[in-house]
N, CA, C and O of each residue as an XYZ file, in Angstrom:
352
protein
N      67.299    228.509    -28.844
C      68.191    227.638    -27.823
C      67.774    227.546    -26.555
O      67.875    226.535    -25.860
N      67.150    228.915    -26.122
C      66.578    228.801    -24.861
C      65.415    227.871    -24.621
O      65.323    227.166    -23.616
N      64.563    227.907    -25.566
C      63.482    226.979    -25.430
C      63.814    225.568    -25.426
O      63.144    224.781    -24.757
N      64.926    225.145    -26.212
C      65.442    223.759    -26.231
C      66.059    223.467    -24.825
O      65.935    222.369    -24.283
N      66.782    224.600    -24.226
C      67.409    224.279    -22.784
C      66.184    223.960    -21.731
O      66.254    222.992    -20.973
N      65.134    224.792    -21.745
C      63.983    224.761    -21.056
C      63.234    223.360    -21.220
O      62.916    222.720    -20.218
N      62.988    222.948    -22.377
C      62.425    221.829    -22.603
C      63.207    220.542    -22.121
O      62.646    219.638    -21.502
N      64.472    220.532    -22.433
C      65.505    219.499    -21.719
C      65.391    219.349    -20.320
O      65.308    218.250    -19.772
N      65.387    220.464    -19.716
C      65.236    220.694    -18.202
C      63.853    220.119    -17.663
O      63.832    219.460    -16.623
N      62.857    220.345    -18.291
C      61.589    219.863    -18.002
C      61.482    218.327    -18.043
O      60.986    217.644    -17.148
N      61.988    217.888    -19.149
C      61.935    216.480    -19.348
C      62.813    215.702    -18.558
O      62.436    214.581    -18.215
N      64.025    216.157    -18.183
C      64.936    215.569    -17.217
C      64.171    215.576    -15.819
O      63.958    214.563    -15.153
N      63.783    216.901    -15.468
C      63.091    216.833    -14.035
C      61.917    215.655    -13.884
O      61.815    214.914    -12.906
N      61.167    215.641    -14.904
C      60.131    214.465    -15.097
C      60.670    213.268    -14.980
O      60.045    212.459    -14.294
N      61.609    212.954    -15.438
C      62.376    211.686    -15.660
C      62.941    211.300    -14.298
O      62.807    210.153    -13.872
N      63.611    212.315    -13.570
C      64.186    212.066    -12.199
C      62.986    211.837    -11.072
O      63.129    211.154    -10.058
N      61.807    212.524    -11.439
C      60.667    212.189    -10.459
C      60.114    210.961    -10.563
O      59.851    210.300     -9.558
N      59.920    210.600    -11.595
C      59.426    209.289    -12.076
C      60.436    208.242    -11.553
O      59.956    207.432    -10.761
N      61.672    208.117    -11.833
C      62.543    207.024    -11.518
C      62.811    207.139     -9.800
O      62.697    206.133     -9.100
N      63.083    208.128     -9.369
C      63.453    208.356     -7.883
C      62.109    208.325     -7.158
O      62.079    207.726     -6.083
N      61.088    208.850     -7.576
C      59.873    208.737     -6.553
C      58.885    207.672     -6.884
O      57.744    207.625     -6.423
N      59.471    206.720     -7.818
C      58.549    205.503     -8.159
C      58.294    204.606     -6.975
O      59.159    204.320     -6.147
N      56.965    204.156     -6.948
C      56.563    203.232     -5.950
C      56.093    202.060     -6.621
O      55.343    202.282     -7.572
N      56.347    200.894     -6.364
C      55.753    199.910     -7.031
C      55.165    198.778     -6.282
O      55.645    198.611     -5.161
N      54.294    198.017     -6.629
C      53.707    197.056     -5.763
C      53.989    195.645     -6.194
O      54.190    195.239     -7.339
N      53.968    194.986     -5.090
C      54.162    193.388     -5.440
C      53.479    192.560     -4.465
O      52.930    193.101     -3.506
N      53.457    191.229     -4.622
C      52.829    190.223     -3.594
C      53.719    189.413     -3.029
O      54.749    189.097     -3.625
N      53.470    189.043     -1.992
C      54.225    188.012     -1.099
C      53.273    187.060     -0.247
O      52.287    187.481      0.358
N      53.623    185.909     -0.265
C      52.786    184.834      0.618
C      53.945    184.266      1.631
O      55.167    184.279      1.487
N      53.215    183.809      2.604
C      53.979    183.166      3.587
C      53.181    182.852      5.083
O      51.985    183.085      5.256
N      53.957    182.362      5.962
C      53.398    182.121      7.299
C      53.891    183.267      8.194
O      55.051    183.676      8.162
N      52.961    183.745      8.970
C      53.326    184.684      9.874
C      54.173    184.128     11.076
O      53.823    183.111     11.675
N      55.249    184.807     11.386
C      56.076    184.183     12.453
C      55.879    185.096     13.782
O      55.794    184.588     14.900
N      55.815    186.479     13.549
C      55.800    187.349     14.654
C      54.989    188.586     14.235
O      55.167    189.073     13.119
N      54.086    189.115     15.120
C      53.416    190.360     14.868
C      53.922    191.173     15.988
O      53.859    190.773     17.150
N      54.471    192.420     15.620
C      54.752    193.342     16.492
C      53.789    194.549     16.398
O      54.069    195.418     15.572
N      52.643    194.694     17.188
C      51.649    195.648     16.960
C      52.128    196.994     17.216
O      51.827    197.868     16.403
N      52.873    197.305     18.294
C      53.430    198.619     18.691
C      54.184    199.191     17.407
O      54.049    200.341     16.989
N      55.025    198.175     16.828
C      55.940    198.858     15.931
C      55.259    198.652     14.427
O      55.891    199.018     13.435
N      53.938    198.048     14.302
C      53.268    197.707     13.245
C      54.025    196.976     12.127
O      54.066    197.417     10.978
N      54.610    195.864     12.507
C      55.425    195.089     11.675
C      55.052    193.690     11.809
O      54.931    193.130     12.899
N      54.867    193.121     10.648
C      54.487    191.617     10.448
C      55.864    190.890      9.998
O      56.455    191.431      9.063
N      56.404    189.800     10.525
C      57.412    188.994     10.075
C      57.127    187.688      9.687
O      56.705    186.828     10.460
N      57.371    187.507      8.386
C      56.935    186.112      7.862
C      58.107    184.988      8.189
O      59.227    185.372      8.524
N      57.848    183.831      8.094
C      58.788    182.724      8.455
C      60.068    182.943      7.628
O      61.110    182.638      8.207
N      60.160    183.375      6.494
C      61.291    183.626      5.769
C      62.160    184.887      6.081
O      63.197    185.183      5.488
N      61.551    185.620      7.155
C      62.234    186.637      7.449
C      61.921    187.875      7.007
O      62.432    188.872      7.517
N      60.958    187.946      5.910
C      60.394    189.253      5.406
C      59.521    189.989      6.536
O      58.737    189.513      7.356
N      59.953    191.404      6.283
C      59.317    192.111      7.219
C      58.382    193.031      6.480
O      58.821    193.681      5.531
N      57.129    193.132      6.847
C      55.912    194.027      6.177
C      55.487    194.894      7.232
O      55.100    194.463      8.318
N      55.559    196.231      6.905
C      55.163    197.375      7.731
C      53.600    197.614      7.288
O      53.083    197.268      6.226
N      53.026    198.260      8.323
C      51.687    198.711      8.004
C      51.295    200.187      8.522
O      51.850    200.590      9.543
N      50.469    200.913      7.936
C      50.151    202.263      8.418
C      48.771    202.120      8.984
O      48.133    201.070      8.915
N      48.309    203.294      9.585
C      47.009    203.356     10.037
C      45.890    203.143      8.958
O      44.817    202.658      9.317
N      46.090    203.468      7.727
C      45.118    203.044      6.672
C      45.006    201.692      6.254
O      44.113    201.457      5.439
N      45.788    200.665      6.673
C      45.503    199.377      6.507
C      44.953    198.566      7.720
O      45.502    198.641      8.820
N      44.046    197.924      7.535
C      43.358    197.061      8.698
C      43.988    195.610      8.470
O      43.991    194.945      7.434
N      44.531    195.297      9.751
C      45.130    193.932      9.836
C      43.998    193.309     10.747
O      43.758    193.697     11.890
N      43.266    192.185     10.020
C      42.106    191.602     10.835
C      42.511    190.727     12.000
O      43.562    190.087     11.961
N      41.740    190.693     12.974
C      42.015    189.828     14.278
C      42.366    188.382     13.774
O      43.191    187.711     14.393
N      41.907    188.032     12.952
C      42.159    186.537     12.646
C      43.706    186.310     12.048
O      44.153    185.176     11.882
N      44.374    187.366     11.783
C      45.635    187.307     11.240
C      46.542    187.373     12.570
O      46.583    188.370     13.291
N      47.225    186.250     12.793
C      48.049    186.112     13.912
C      49.244    185.119     13.693
O      49.280    184.592     12.581
N      50.209    184.793     14.572
C      51.220    184.113     14.317
C      50.769    182.720     13.990
O      49.889    182.149     14.635
N      51.494    182.110     12.816
C      50.927    180.794     12.379
C      50.056    180.946     11.297
O      49.762    179.929     10.668
N      49.568    182.071     10.946
C      48.564    182.279      9.843
C      49.219    182.339      8.648
O      50.203    183.068      8.525
N      48.740    181.561      7.607
C      49.283    181.688      6.175
C      48.598    182.832      5.588
O      47.376    182.906      5.714
N      49.271    183.769      4.935
C      48.783    184.945      4.441
C      49.219    185.229      2.957
O      50.175    184.607      2.494
N      48.576    186.106      2.242
C      49.049    186.618      0.987
C      48.852    188.220      1.290
O      47.792    188.678      1.716
N      50.028    189.018      1.010
C      49.977    190.382      1.094
C      50.394    191.109     -0.144
O      51.223    190.641     -0.925
N      49.775    192.318     -0.316
C      50.186    193.212     -1.461
C      50.939    194.250     -0.594
O      50.504    194.634      0.492
N      52.179    194.710     -1.186
C      52.960    195.783     -0.479
C      53.443    196.653     -1.686
O      53.372    196.398     -2.888
N      53.934    197.710     -1.070
C      54.545    198.840     -1.784
C      55.946    199.003     -1.206
O      56.080    198.959      0.017
N      56.951    199.180     -1.966
C      58.288    199.573     -1.564
C      58.367    200.939     -1.257
O      58.267    201.728     -2.197
N      58.529    201.375     -0.104
C      58.620    202.824      0.314
C      59.861    203.002      1.165
O      60.085    202.255      2.118
N      60.681    204.013      0.810
C      61.866    204.302      1.730
C      62.654    202.915      2.245
O      62.968    202.784      3.428
N      62.918    201.969      1.309
C      63.355    200.701      1.552
C      62.614    199.797      2.594
O      63.185    198.929      3.254
N      61.400    200.068      2.663
C      60.256    199.197      3.579
C      59.419    198.694      2.723
O      59.097    199.347      1.730
N      58.938    197.477      2.955
C      57.727    196.821      2.405
C      56.555    197.230      3.196
O      56.292    196.792      4.316
N      55.817    198.167      2.488
C      54.498    198.668      3.302
C      53.377    197.995      2.826
O      53.188    197.930      1.611
N      52.558    197.454      3.668
C      51.334    196.726      3.412
C      50.171    197.619      2.703
O      49.768    198.697      3.142
N      49.775    197.064      1.695
C      48.500    197.642      1.089
C      47.236    196.791      1.306
O      46.117    197.304      1.305
N      47.441    195.522      1.487
C      46.342    194.636      1.574
C      46.895    193.251      2.117
O      47.880    192.775      1.552
N      46.392    192.667      3.043
C      46.588    191.382      3.519
C      45.472    190.567      3.826
O      44.518    191.040      4.444
N      45.502    189.274      3.418
C      44.424    188.185      3.623
C      44.894    186.872      4.106
O      46.058    186.510      3.937
N      43.948    186.108      4.745
C      44.587    184.790      5.227
C      44.275    183.846      4.041
O      43.213    183.977      3.434
N      45.105    182.972      3.725
C      45.135    181.899      2.860
C      44.624    180.602      3.510
O      45.193    180.137      4.498
N      43.606    180.051      2.981
C      43.162    178.778      3.465
C      43.507    177.563      2.679
O      43.142    176.453      3.065
């Protein structure tokens, strides 16, 4: 009985870790409306806000009016950039 309880606890802990701590990636495309470099936020024309970290390079040709395609991860309720590129 003790082994069964431990096994159930381990499985439950793994399930909670996967579900709660999960990060998923997605793509979005649009035209950049505003870039706030101090806050590291790009806002698309549809209002979507994409945040970036020091690990992500936002190329100088990416500016307001640029059409872009971005890959992001949802972290702590924010869309965090993983990759961004200009669409021609």
